[in-house]
C-alpha positions in Angstrom: -0.2 12.0 0.9 1.2 8.7 2.9 3.5 5.9 2.3 2.4 3.0 4.1 4.5 -0.2 5.7 4.0 -3.9 5.7 5.0 -5.1 8.9 6.7 -8.0 7.4 8.6 -7.5 4.9 9.0 -3.6 4.4 7.2 -3.5 1.1 6.2 0.4 1.3 4.1 2.3 -1.0 3.9 5.5 -1.5 0.6 8.0 -1.9 2.2 10.2 -4.1 4.6 7.9 -5.9 1.6 5.7 -7.1 2.3 2.2 -8.1 2.4 0.8 -11.2 2.6 -2.8 -11.2 -0.3 -2.7 -8.6 -2.4 -0.3 -10.4 -2.3 2.9 -8.2 -1.5 5.6 -10.0 0.3 8.6 -8.4 -1.8 10.4 -6.1 -4.4 7.8 -4.9 -6.4 7.8 -1.9 -5.3 4.9 0.0 -8.6 4.5 2.0 -10.3 5.1 -1.1 -8.7 3.2 -4.0 -7.1 0.3 -2.1 -9.5 -2.4 -2.3 -10.2 -4.2 1.1 -8.8 -8.0 0.5 -5.8 -6.6 -0.9 -2.7 -7.6 0.2 1.6 -6.9 0.0 2.3 -8.1 -3.6 6.2 -8.8 -2.1 5.1 -10.8 0.7 1.3 -11.7 -0.1 0.6 -12.4 4.5 -0.2 -8.5 5.3 -3.7 -7.6 4.5 -4.0 -3.1 3.8 -5.6 -3.4 7.1 -1.9 -4.5 8.8 0.0 -2.2 6.3 0.9 0.8 9.1 1.3 4.9 7.8 5.1 5.8 8.1 4.3 9.1 6.9 
């Protein structure tokens, strides 16, 4: 499992834990299940492609 972080506001998405507010179930696949046009729910500035894998 991995954690991805927004480089602007530090919002994190942990694929192991999921994110209920965004509709990501625990154990979700970042590449397959997160749409390419998805953007950071906290700052709204950064897109999926901008998120950095931090672990």
